[in-house]
Backbone bond lengths (Angstrom), bond angles and torsions (degrees), N, CA, C in turn:
res aa  C-N    CA-C-N  psi(-1)  N-CA   C-N-CA  omega(-1)  CA-C   N-CA-C  phi
1 M - - - 1.444 - - 1.514 109.85 -
2 G 1.318 117.37 144.62 1.461 122.20 179.41 1.520 111.15 -76.40
3 Q 1.315 114.53 155.75 1.461 119.39 176.98 1.513 109.78 -75.18
4 A 1.305 116.21 144.39 1.464 120.23 176.37 1.520 108.64 -68.66
5 Q 1.307 115.29 137.32 1.471 120.64 177.25 1.523 108.78 -68.47
6 P 1.340 118.27 129.17 1.467 118.48 -179.83 1.524 110.76 -64.37
7 K 1.306 114.49 144.30 1.463 120.66 177.56 1.527 108.14 -70.26
8 R 1.313 116.54 130.50 1.462 121.02 -179.92 1.519 108.20 -107.66
9 T 1.325 115.12 111.53 1.459 121.46 -176.37 1.520 109.73 -121.76
10 V 1.325 115.30 131.61 1.460 121.80 178.75 1.525 108.32 -107.14
11 L 1.330 116.01 128.45 1.459 121.91 173.90 1.521 107.18 -89.57
12 I 1.333 116.65 116.87 1.463 122.59 -178.74 1.522 108.41 -101.57
13 V 1.335 115.82 121.40 1.463 121.74 -178.03 1.532 107.20 -117.31
14 E 1.322 115.71 100.40 1.472 121.93 -174.18 1.518 108.36 -150.19
15 D 1.339 117.45 128.08 1.460 120.08 -178.83 1.528 113.18 -84.21
16 D 1.323 119.02 -16.28 1.460 122.79 177.30 1.535 107.95 -84.59
17 A 1.335 116.27 107.24 1.467 121.39 -174.21 1.525 112.56 -58.14
18 E 1.320 117.15 -38.77 1.464 120.67 -179.04 1.529 111.16 -65.81
19 L 1.314 116.98 -46.50 1.464 121.29 179.15 1.528 110.66 -67.09
20 R 1.327 116.32 -36.94 1.464 120.20 177.53 1.526 110.08 -62.11
21 S 1.338 117.37 -44.14 1.467 121.44 178.53 1.527 111.57 -63.22
22 L 1.331 116.66 -40.42 1.463 121.15 177.59 1.529 110.49 -61.79
23 T 1.321 116.80 -43.80 1.460 121.62 -179.70 1.525 110.88 -65.11
24 V 1.319 116.70 -42.06 1.463 121.06 177.00 1.526 109.91 -58.85
25 A 1.332 117.00 -48.73 1.463 121.11 -178.87 1.529 110.73 -60.65
26 L 1.319 117.13 -42.98 1.466 121.85 179.82 1.527 110.93 -59.79
27 L 1.322 116.94 -49.71 1.463 120.80 -176.60 1.526 112.25 -71.53
28 E 1.331 116.67 -37.97 1.460 118.67 179.37 1.524 111.72 -69.44
29 D 1.332 117.74 -28.84 1.468 120.63 173.54 1.524 111.24 -62.26
30 E 1.308 116.59 -25.33 1.467 122.02 178.86 1.530 111.48 -96.73
31 H 1.319 116.54 18.75 1.465 123.60 176.41 1.524 113.52 63.90
32 L 1.316 115.50 33.20 1.456 120.92 172.57 1.525 107.19 -103.51
33 H 1.308 116.78 140.90 1.455 120.86 174.87 1.531 107.40 -81.94
34 T 1.314 116.54 154.28 1.464 120.17 179.44 1.524 110.99 -133.73
35 V 1.317 114.04 150.00 1.459 123.18 170.00 1.517 104.03 -129.55
36 E 1.327 117.69 136.47 1.469 120.76 -175.24 1.514 112.02 -120.39
37 C 1.331 114.59 148.72 1.464 120.90 171.10 1.530 108.37 -156.55
38 E 1.349 116.17 171.22 1.458 121.65 -173.01 1.521 114.72 -107.64
39 S 1.332 118.64 -9.46 1.462 119.25 -174.79 1.530 111.18 -142.71
40 A 1.323 114.77 161.31 1.463 120.42 177.61 1.522 110.61 -65.08
41 E 1.322 116.64 -37.72 1.463 120.14 179.34 1.527 111.20 -62.73
42 A 1.329 116.72 -42.38 1.467 120.69 177.52 1.528 110.10 -66.05
43 A 1.322 117.24 -37.72 1.471 120.97 178.48 1.523 110.74 -62.30
44 L 1.315 117.31 -43.36 1.463 119.99 178.72 1.525 111.20 -64.32
45 A 1.318 117.19 -39.04 1.467 120.14 177.32 1.531 110.28 -62.00
46 I 1.316 116.89 -43.10 1.463 121.11 177.82 1.530 109.90 -62.26
47 M 1.322 116.50 -44.94 1.462 119.94 179.56 1.527 111.78 -60.89
48 L 1.307 117.34 -41.12 1.461 119.94 179.91 1.530 111.80 -65.08
49 M 1.324 116.83 -31.89 1.471 120.70 179.91 1.530 112.43 -85.94
50 R 1.346 115.99 -33.44 1.475 119.37 -170.46 1.518 113.19 -128.46
51 E 1.324 118.44 29.32 1.457 121.23 -171.76 1.520 113.80 -52.00
52 H 1.319 118.09 -35.48 1.462 120.40 -177.79 1.524 112.65 -77.59
53 D 1.324 117.34 -14.87 1.466 121.60 179.44 1.525 112.47 -86.49
54 I 1.325 118.50 -22.04 1.463 121.97 -171.53 1.530 110.06 -92.93
55 S 1.341 115.87 128.10 1.464 122.13 -179.27 1.518 112.87 -101.42
56 M 1.343 116.80 -18.95 1.464 121.05 -176.82 1.525 109.39 -165.75
57 I 1.336 115.84 151.65 1.462 121.29 173.71 1.531 108.33 -116.68
58 F 1.325 115.97 130.46 1.457 123.81 176.05 1.522 106.14 -118.65
59 A 1.336 117.71 108.50 1.467 120.38 -171.16 1.517 112.65 -132.35
60 D 1.332 114.79 148.39 1.454 122.05 171.50 1.525 108.08 -75.76
61 V 1.318 117.12 151.86 1.461 120.53 176.28 1.525 109.73 -73.83
62 R 1.326 116.41 -46.02 1.476 120.54 -178.25 1.515 109.33 -89.68
63 L 1.333 114.89 115.23 1.455 121.29 -178.43 1.530 109.04 -133.97
64 P 1.338 117.54 152.03 1.459 119.29 175.52 1.525 109.87 -71.38
65 G 1.303 116.06 155.29 1.460 119.52 178.12 1.519 111.34 107.49
66 V 1.309 115.41 -172.34 1.459 122.13 -176.98 1.527 111.56 -73.71
67 M 1.338 116.52 -38.69 1.463 121.57 -177.21 1.523 111.03 -98.31
68 D 1.337 115.97 145.42 1.462 119.80 170.68 1.532 108.06 -104.44
69 G 1.330 116.49 -174.03 1.453 120.70 -178.20 1.522 113.82 -64.25
70 V 1.331 117.25 -33.66 1.469 120.64 178.51 1.529 109.43 -67.35
71 D 1.325 117.09 -43.73 1.472 120.86 176.25 1.532 110.29 -60.15
72 L 1.321 116.04 -42.53 1.467 121.08 177.81 1.527 110.46 -59.87
73 A 1.329 116.42 -45.63 1.469 120.35 -179.42 1.527 111.11 -58.82
74 W 1.333 117.51 -43.79 1.471 121.13 179.12 1.525 110.94 -62.43
75 E 1.320 116.38 -45.55 1.463 120.24 -179.14 1.527 110.97 -63.06
76 V 1.326 116.37 -43.36 1.466 120.95 179.57 1.519 110.42 -63.77
77 K 1.325 117.57 -45.42 1.466 120.60 -177.86 1.528 112.06 -66.69
78 Q 1.343 117.78 -28.25 1.462 120.03 175.78 1.523 110.92 -72.14
79 R 1.320 117.10 -39.40 1.464 120.99 -176.55 1.530 113.37 -86.80
80 W 1.333 116.00 -38.60 1.464 121.96 -176.01 1.532 108.53 -132.98
81 P 1.320 118.03 75.36 1.473 121.09 -171.16 1.527 115.44 -59.44
82 A 1.313 118.02 -28.84 1.469 120.01 -177.64 1.529 113.46 -85.87
83 L 1.330 117.49 -7.68 1.463 120.67 -177.35 1.527 110.47 -73.52
84 P 1.327 118.02 123.67 1.468 120.28 177.96 1.527 111.79 -67.90
85 V 1.328 115.43 137.81 1.462 122.25 177.13 1.522 107.73 -129.30
86 L 1.319 116.18 129.45 1.461 122.86 176.20 1.521 107.22 -121.66
87 L 1.334 116.56 119.25 1.464 122.15 177.99 1.516 109.81 -102.42
88 T 1.324 115.41 149.93 1.455 121.13 179.56 1.525 109.37 -142.61
89 S 1.329 116.29 152.60 1.457 120.38 177.96 1.516 110.42 -159.44
90 G 1.326 114.91 147.10 1.455 120.79 174.60 1.516 111.80 -86.11
91 Q 1.313 116.61 -13.05 1.464 122.57 178.85 1.527 108.16 -102.44
92 P 1.325 117.12 153.75 1.467 117.50 173.71 1.536 108.66 -58.08
93 C 1.302 115.94 134.90 1.460 120.19 -177.53 1.523 108.99 -85.09
94 E 1.340 114.98 95.99 1.468 119.80 179.68 1.525 110.37 -61.19
95 R 1.309 116.03 -27.22 1.460 120.71 -176.47 1.529 112.70 -96.76
96 A 1.337 118.31 15.61 1.470 121.39 -176.95 1.526 112.30 -56.50
97 R 1.326 117.07 -33.87 1.468 119.74 178.70 1.513 112.19 -72.23
98 E 1.324 116.63 -14.07 1.455 121.61 -178.95 1.528 112.99 -92.29
99 L 1.330 117.48 1.65 1.460 119.71 -177.87 1.523 110.17 -67.68
100 P 1.327 117.03 141.09 1.459 119.21 176.75 1.523 110.70 -66.74
101 P 1.322 117.12 156.53 1.465 120.01 176.57 1.527 110.39 -57.86
102 G 1.310 115.01 140.24 1.455 120.42 177.51 1.514 115.44 86.17
103 V 1.328 117.70 2.43 1.462 120.69 177.62 1.525 108.23 -98.61
104 A 1.327 115.81 125.53 1.464 120.80 179.58 1.529 109.41 -89.32
105 Y 1.335 116.01 151.92 1.458 122.32 179.10 1.520 109.20 -129.88
106 M 1.336 115.90 134.73 1.463 121.63 178.77 1.521 108.84 -134.93
107 R 1.300 116.33 129.80 1.474 122.59 -179.47 1.523 110.38 -78.22
108 K 1.333 117.13 140.00 1.468 122.83 172.14 1.514 107.80 -84.07
109 P 1.292 121.28 149.07 1.458 124.29 -2.16 1.518 110.61 -76.77
110 W 1.303 116.32 129.32 1.457 120.59 179.54 1.521 109.91 -90.59
111 Q 1.305 114.07 159.09 1.461 120.31 176.63 1.529 108.15 -92.97
112 P 1.321 118.44 135.64 1.465 120.15 -178.06 1.529 113.52 -52.53
113 L 1.321 117.36 -41.80 1.459 119.59 -179.15 1.530 111.30 -61.79
114 N 1.333 117.10 -38.14 1.465 120.19 179.14 1.524 111.44 -63.55
115 V 1.329 116.99 -39.74 1.465 120.70 177.93 1.525 109.72 -63.32
116 L 1.336 116.60 -45.29 1.456 120.17 -178.60 1.526 111.85 -63.92
117 V 1.325 116.56 -42.31 1.467 120.36 179.30 1.521 110.21 -63.17
118 L 1.334 117.63 -48.03 1.463 120.19 178.85 1.524 111.91 -62.67
119 A 1.319 117.18 -39.13 1.466 120.59 178.72 1.520 110.54 -63.02
120 E 1.316 117.30 -45.63 1.470 120.66 179.51 1.528 111.12 -63.73
121 Q 1.325 117.01 -43.91 1.466 120.47 179.03 1.523 110.81 -62.32
122 A 1.324 116.46 -44.97 1.467 120.68 -177.90 1.519 110.94 -63.85
123 M 1.314 117.01 -43.65 1.460 119.35 -178.41 1.529 111.44 -70.95
124 A 1.325 117.69 -35.92 1.468 120.27 176.45 1.525 110.38 -64.37
125 Y 1.324 116.40 -42.48 1.469 120.83 178.71 1.522 110.55 -63.30
126 A 1.335 116.79 -45.42 1.459 120.70 -179.70 1.523 111.04 -64.70
127 Q 1.319 117.25 -39.35 1.459 121.15 179.26 1.529 110.03 -63.72
128 G 1.328 116.17 -38.76 1.468 120.37 177.12 1.512 112.21 -64.29
129 R 1.323 116.70 -36.65 1.474 121.13 179.33 1.513 111.86 -72.84
130 R 1.347 116.61 -32.64 1.464 119.78 -179.10 1.509 111.91 -79.93
131 G 1.352 115.46 -36.58 1.468 119.13 -173.57 1.445 109.95 -102.35
């Protein structure tokens, strides 16, 4: 019997509801599951509850709350080093040099194909590291 294909779920962390919905639609069209939230704190709570379900995090740099996307990336990489993280922002990322190793950055407005390519590359790389 063949092995079951692992479920690929992307955690989308974006405070702009319209952009979050667009991102969900884009990824779900490519047969990826999605979980959504608006803040880094909510993302960490989701990760603590569902860490084995999440294959990648796609987050905005500017988020409401105490933590921003860069802080989230550092926390995720400390707890789950193999988990792919892709950050995005419409503003120049002043903290781009502060990104942890292995975190990708994409400027808004991004092209849907670029997001899909980076997501596939990140998940393939992470799958190789896990398996």
